[in-house]
C-alpha positions in Angstrom: -0.2 0.0 0.1 1.2 3.5 -0.8 0.7 6.7 1.2 -2.7 8.7 0.1 -3.9 6.1 -2.3 -4.1 2.5 -2.5 -1.4 0.6 -4.9 -0.7 -2.8 -6.2 2.6 -4.7 -6.0 4.1 -6.0 -9.1 7.7 -6.6 -10.4 9.8 -4.9 -13.0 12.6 -7.3 -14.6 15.3 -7.3 -17.1 17.2 -10.4 -18.6 20.3 -10.3 -20.3 20.8 -12.5 -23.0 23.8 -10.5 -24.8 27.4 -11.2 -24.3 28.4 -8.0 -22.6 27.1 -6.3 -19.1 24.3 -4.1 -19.5 23.6 -1.2 -17.3 19.8 -0.1 -16.8 18.7 3.4 -16.1 15.0 4.2 -15.3 13.6 7.9 -14.9 10.8 10.2 -15.5 8.2 8.6 -13.4 5.1 10.5 -12.8 4.6 10.9 -9.0 0.7 10.1 -9.3 1.6 6.8 -11.2 3.5 5.5 -8.4 3.8 4.7 -4.6 3.6 8.3 -3.0 4.5 6.9 0.7 7.6 8.6 2.2 9.5 5.3 1.2 9.7 5.7 -2.3 11.7 2.2 -2.9 8.7 1.0 -5.1 9.0 3.0 -8.0 11.6 2.0 -11.0 13.2 5.5 -11.1 14.3 5.1 -7.5 15.1 1.4 -7.4 16.0 0.7 -11.1 18.8 3.3 -11.5 22.4 2.2 -12.8 21.6 -1.6 -12.2 24.3 -3.7 -14.0 23.3 -7.1 -15.3 25.8 -9.5 -16.2 25.5 -11.9 -19.2 22.7 -14.5 -19.0 21.5 -13.0 -15.7 18.8 -11.1 -14.7 17.5 -8.2 -12.3 14.2 -7.6 -10.6 12.7 -4.8 -8.7 9.2 -4.5 -6.7 7.0 -1.7 -7.8 3.9 -0.2 -6.5 1.6 1.3 -8.9 -1.5 3.6 -8.1 -4.6 1.7 -8.5 -6.3 4.9 -9.7 -3.8 5.6 -12.4 -4.6 4.3 -16.0 -1.0 3.7 -16.8 2.3 3.7 -14.9 5.0 4.7 -17.3 8.5 5.1 -16.9 11.5 5.9 -19.5 14.4 3.3 -19.4 17.8 3.3 -21.1 19.8 0.1 -21.7 23.6 0.8 -22.1 26.5 -1.4 -22.8 29.8 -0.1 -21.9 33.2 -1.4 -23.8 36.6 -1.1 -22.7 37.2 1.9 -25.0 34.7 4.0 -23.2 32.5 4.0 -25.8 28.7 2.8 -25.3 25.6 1.7 -27.3 22.6 2.3 -25.7 18.6 2.4 -26.4 15.7 4.3 -24.8 12.2 3.3 -24.5 9.1 3.6 -22.5 7.8 1.0 -20.2 4.3 0.7 -18.5 4.2 -1.3 -15.4 0.4 -1.6 -15.7 1.3 -4.5 -18.6 2.1 -6.7 -15.5 -1.7 -7.0 -14.8 -2.7 -7.8 -18.3 -5.0 -10.7 -18.4 -5.8 -13.1 -21.2 -3.1 -13.3 -23.7 -0.5 -11.2 -21.9 1.9 -9.1 -23.4 4.1 -10.6 -25.8 5.6 -8.1 -28.1 8.9 -6.4 -29.6 9.5 -3.3 -28.1 9.5 0.2 -29.9 12.7 1.8 -29.5 12.3 5.6 -29.2 16.2 6.4 -29.5 19.1 4.4 -30.2 22.9 5.2 -30.3 25.5 3.0 -31.6 29.1 4.8 -31.7 31.3 4.5 -34.7 33.9 1.8 -33.9 32.0 0.3 -30.7 32.8 -3.1 -30.3 29.4 -4.3 -29.0 26.3 -5.6 -30.5 23.1 -3.5 -31.0 20.2 -4.6 -29.0 16.8 -5.5 -29.6 14.0 -6.2 -26.7 11.1 -8.5 -26.3 8.3 -7.7 -23.8 6.7 -10.7 -21.7 4.1 -9.4 -19.2 1.8 -11.5 -17.1 1.2 -12.8 -13.5 2.3 -9.4 -11.9 5.4 -9.4 -13.9 6.7 -7.0 -16.6 9.8 -8.4 -18.3 12.2 -7.6 -20.9 14.2 -9.8 -22.7 17.3 -7.9 -24.0 19.1 -9.9 -27.2 21.9 -8.9 -29.6 20.3 -7.3 -32.5 22.1 -9.5 -35.2 21.3 -11.1 -38.4 19.2 -14.1 -37.6 20.4 -15.4 -41.2 24.1 -15.5 -39.9 23.7 -16.1 -36.0 26.2 -18.9 -36.0 29.0 -16.9 -37.4 30.0 -15.4 -34.1 30.1 -18.9 -32.2 33.6 -20.7 -31.8 34.6 -23.5 -33.8 35.0 -25.6 -31.1 31.5 -25.4 -29.8 30.2 -28.9 -29.4 26.9 -29.7 -31.3 25.4 -31.2 -28.3 25.8 -28.4 -26.3 23.9 -26.2 -28.9 20.1 -25.3 -28.9 18.7 -25.3 -32.4 15.4 -23.9 -33.5 13.8 -26.4 -35.7 10.3 -26.6 -37.6 7.9 -29.3 -37.7 6.5 -30.6 -41.0 8.8 -27.9 -42.3 8.0 -28.7 -46.2 4.0 -28.3 -45.5 3.2 -24.8 -47.1 1.1 -25.6 -50.2 -1.8 -28.1 -50.8 -2.5 -29.9 -54.1 -4.1 -26.4 -55.6 -1.1 -24.2 -54.5 -2.9 -22.7 -51.7 -1.5 -22.1 -48.4 -2.7 -24.2 -45.6 -4.0 -22.5 -42.8 -3.3 -25.6 -40.1 0.5 -26.2 -41.1 3.5 -24.7 -39.4 4.3 -22.7 -42.3 0.8 -21.1 -43.1 2.4 -17.6 -43.5 3.9 -18.8 -46.8 7.5 -19.3 -45.4 9.8 -21.3 -47.8 12.6 -23.1 -46.6 14.8 -19.8 -47.7 12.3 -17.8 -45.3 12.6 -20.1 -42.6 16.6 -20.0 -42.9 16.7 -16.1 -43.1 14.5 -16.3 -39.8 17.2 -18.4 -38.0 15.7 -21.8 -38.2 18.4 -24.4 -38.6 16.8 -27.8 -38.4 14.1 -29.3 -40.9 11.7 -32.2 -40.8 11.4 -33.1 -44.1 9.0 -35.7 -45.3 9.4 -36.6 -49.1 7.5 -39.1 -51.5 7.1 -39.3 -55.3 4.6 -37.8 -57.5 4.8 -38.4 -61.2 8.2 -39.4 -60.7 9.0 -36.0 -59.2 10.1 -35.4 -55.5 7.5 -33.7 -53.4 6.8 -33.1 -49.5 3.7 -34.6 -48.1 1.6 -34.5 -45.0 -0.1 -37.7 -44.0 -2.3 -38.3 -47.3 -1.8 -34.9 -48.8 0.6 -34.0 -51.2 2.2 -30.5 -50.5 3.7 -29.9 -54.0 6.7 -28.4 -52.4 9.5 -29.9 -54.8 12.5 -31.7 -53.3 14.8 -30.1 -56.0 13.9 -26.9 -54.7 14.3 -27.5 -51.2 17.6 -28.7 -51.6 18.8 -25.7 -53.9 17.6 -23.3 -51.2 19.4 -25.1 -48.2 22.6 -25.2 -50.7 22.2 -21.4 -51.9 22.2 -20.5 -48.0 25.2 -22.5 -47.3 27.0 -21.4 -50.1 26.3 -17.5 -49.0 27.5 -18.2 -45.6 29.7 -20.9 -44.8 29.9 -20.4 -40.8 26.2 -21.9 -40.8 25.2 -25.6 -41.1 21.5 -27.1 -41.5 20.2 -30.4 -40.2 17.9 -32.0 -42.0 15.6 -35.0 -40.5 14.4 -36.8 -43.5 11.4 -39.4 -44.0 11.2 -41.4 -47.2 10.8 -44.4 -48.7 13.2 -46.3 -50.6 12.0 -45.2 -54.0 12.8 -41.7 -53.2 16.6 -42.0 -52.5 17.7 -41.7 -56.3 15.7 -38.2 -56.7 17.0 -36.9 -53.4 20.5 -38.0 -54.4 20.3 -36.4 -57.8 19.0 -33.1 -56.3 21.9 -33.0 -53.9 24.5 -33.7 -56.8 22.8 -31.7 -59.4 21.9 -28.5 -57.6 21.7 -25.6 -59.8 24.4 -24.1 -57.2 26.9 -26.6 -58.5 28.0 -30.1 -57.5 27.2 -29.7 -53.9 28.2 -33.1 -52.8 31.1 -31.8 -50.6 28.5 -29.9 -48.7 27.0 -32.8 -47.3 28.6 -33.9 -43.7 30.6 -37.2 -43.9 29.6 -38.3 -47.5 32.2 -40.6 -49.1 30.5 -39.3 -52.6 31.7 -42.3 -54.6 27.9 -43.3 -54.9 24.6 -43.5 -52.5 25.5 -46.9 -51.1 28.9 -46.0 -50.0 27.6 -42.9 -48.0 27.2 -44.3 -44.5 27.1 -41.8 -41.7 27.7 -43.7 -38.5 28.5 -40.8 -36.0 27.5 -37.5 -35.5 29.8 -34.3 -36.1 31.5 -33.3 -32.7 31.9 -29.6 -33.2 30.5 -26.6 -35.1 33.7 -26.6 -37.1 33.1 -30.1 -38.2 29.8 -29.1 -40.1 29.9 -25.3 -41.0 28.9 -24.7 -44.1 27.4 -28.2 -44.8 24.1 -30.1 -44.8 24.1 -32.8 -41.8 21.4 -35.4 -43.2 19.6 -37.7 -40.5 17.4 -40.1 -41.8 14.4 -42.1 -40.4 14.3 -45.9 -40.9 12.1 -45.7 -43.4 14.6 -44.5 -45.8 16.7 -47.4 -47.5 20.0 -48.3 -46.2 21.6 -47.5 -49.5 21.2 -43.8 -49.3 23.2 -43.5 -46.1 22.7 -40.7 -43.6 22.9 -40.6 -39.7 20.4 -43.2 -38.6 17.4 -42.0 -36.8 15.4 -45.1 -35.0 11.6 -45.1 -34.9 10.3 -44.1 -31.5 7.1 -44.8 -30.2 3.9 -43.0 -31.6 2.9 -40.1 -29.5 5.7 -40.7 -27.0 5.9 -38.5 -23.7 9.6 -39.3 -23.0 11.6 -42.0 -24.7 15.5 -42.3 -25.4 16.6 -43.8 -28.7 20.2 -44.4 -30.1 21.2 -42.4 -33.4 24.8 -43.0 -34.5 27.2 -42.5 -31.7 24.8 -40.5 -29.8 21.6 -40.7 -27.6 18.6 -38.8 -28.1 15.8 -38.2 -25.7 12.5 -37.6 -27.3 9.1 -35.9 -26.5 6.6 -36.0 -29.5 3.1 -36.4 -27.8 0.6 -35.0 -30.3 -2.5 -37.2 -30.0 -5.1 -35.6 -27.9 -9.0 -36.5 -27.7 -9.6 -32.7 -26.7 -7.5 -29.2 -27.0 -5.7 -29.9 -23.7 -2.8 -27.3 -24.0 -1.7 -27.8 -20.4 -1.0 -31.3 -20.8 0.9 -30.9 -24.0 2.7 -28.3 -22.2 3.4 -30.7 -19.1 5.3 -33.1 -21.6 7.1 -30.1 -23.1 8.4 -28.6 -19.8 9.3 -32.0 -18.4 11.8 -32.7 -20.9 12.9 -28.9 -20.8 14.2 -29.9 -17.4 16.5 -32.3 -18.6 17.6 -30.3 -21.3 18.4 -27.7 -18.9 20.5 -30.3 -16.3 23.9 -31.7 -16.3 27.5 -30.4 -16.7 30.6 -31.3 -18.5 31.1 -33.4 -21.5 27.8 -35.8 -22.5 26.4 -37.7 -25.4 23.0 -36.9 -24.8 20.6 -34.7 -27.0 17.1 -33.7 -27.2 14.2 -33.5 -29.5 11.5 -31.5 -27.9 8.3 -31.2 -30.2 5.7 -28.4 -29.6 3.1 -29.6 -32.3 -0.2 -31.4 -31.4 -3.4 -32.5 -33.0 -6.7 -33.3 -31.9 -10.2 -31.8 -32.1 -8.6 -28.3 -32.8 -6.2 -27.4 -35.9 -2.3 -27.4 -35.1 -2.4 -23.4 -35.3 -4.4 -23.4 -32.2 -2.0 -25.5 -30.5 0.8 -23.1 -31.5 -1.1 -20.0 -30.8 -3.8 -20.8 -28.1 -6.8 -18.6 -27.4 -6.9 -15.9 -24.6 -6.0 -17.5 -21.3 -5.6 -20.8 -22.9 -2.2 -19.8 -24.1 -0.8 -22.1 -26.9 2.9 -23.7 -26.9 4.8 -20.7 -28.2 3.5 -18.6 -25.7 4.2 -20.9 -23.0 7.7 -21.6 -24.2 8.5 -18.0 -24.2 7.1 -17.1 -20.9 9.1 -20.1 -19.4 12.2 -18.7 -20.8 11.4 -15.3 -19.2 10.6 -17.0 -15.9 13.6 -19.3 -16.1 16.8 -18.7 -17.9 18.7 -21.7 -18.3 21.4 -23.2 -20.3 19.3 -25.4 -22.6 20.5 -27.9 -25.4 18.7 -29.9 -28.2 16.3 -29.0 -30.7 12.9 -27.2 -30.0 10.6 -28.2 -32.9 8.2 -25.3 -33.7 4.7 -24.9 -35.5 3.9 -21.5 -36.6 7.6 -20.4 -35.6 6.9 -16.6 -36.1 4.4 -16.7 -33.2 3.4 -15.2 -30.9 2.6 -11.7 -32.7 4.5 -12.9 -35.9 7.6 -11.3 -34.3 10.1 -14.6 -34.7 11.2 -14.1 -31.2 11.7 -17.8 -30.4 14.5 -18.4 -33.0 16.0 -15.1 -32.0 16.0 -15.9 -28.4 17.3 -19.6 -28.8 20.1 -18.3 -31.2 21.0 -15.7 -28.3 21.2 -18.6 -25.9 24.3 -20.1 -27.7 26.5 -17.4 -26.9 29.9 -18.5 -25.8 29.7 -16.6 -22.4 26.6 -18.6 -21.6 28.3 -21.9 -22.5 31.2 -21.6 -20.8 29.5 -20.2 -17.6 27.3 -23.4 -17.4 29.8 -25.9 -18.6 32.7 -25.2 -15.8 
């Protein structure tokens, strides 16, 4: 409670996912909007001034807002200092009343009012995402780097199984037989493989079969008509443009598909791309057998790493991926020389978002634990079906949040070192802002990895 009028407690919090220490300075609070008691410790312009937050850490301060005020705004400045006494800063406005938003909560990119990056400053520019719900108003601070090139800053010795990779479920399902975007697929916004790569996606779930002798994608009984040749060309064009990145493709197909897929790799319009595939002998399809995964990022930069489900014939090669139980909640399989722990529960008789999220979050806890070298990786699928279309599972409705909002909220509340692949539907949601791939890319920075691998 405040002095002359009633107030309500909430919290203002900032989470630093940049590789540098940031400093936050709040000012310009209106006295009417905040606690007006003699003890003014519960307003940001008093308790959130010159607060330093180290990489992958957070700072939280209590706030008391006037219940009669419609808004409780504050101006905030986030600065990154460098050793050469130069600073990169952004200036934005925050409304602490957002902490009390019900229903969808607030999941949004933050509008920057002013921004300064001095010439020669050795720091990244910054972008912000706001996540506000449950009495907390949080700001996630990430480097404003190009999502198409987020791996270039990572050291060569980064272990593949220490990485967190954004992937898409049913990645090639973007058109139906008539060429119309499907409203219930993960890429309903028309996102081609090139679009997804540019947004930061690095792992693809590709399902191929033949139609009139040509390689196309499919979903269940539906032909998606996304040509396999086009997909391979898009991947190799991307890899040729930036040899610091790599792509992992999980492929499901029958034995009849292999020759066409092999031809698409060898005969790409971007040149003979055989050398851009990890660990292939290239004497012929039947000589290409990948028994082991690449160990480090250096091993697979500029390459396509292929993992094949058991439906694909052994002559094609690729890293073997055994089948897991249908709609599994938690199962460990052996793939090549590694173990992969899988959550792929997708069958529901009703739209039970909370039940699906329980399966996702249970595996997340394992993705976050353990230190030092390990041979375990994780596949955590956010997709589901049952009584409602897959987009409803991703987006949710009102107070019944979908999986993407829940994952973003989870990372806003629990900043942990996480590894594995998060397989997304509607990867640009919530708010069409592409936040999840960007946040996952930021969680791979060297400072975070070193801190949690000591």
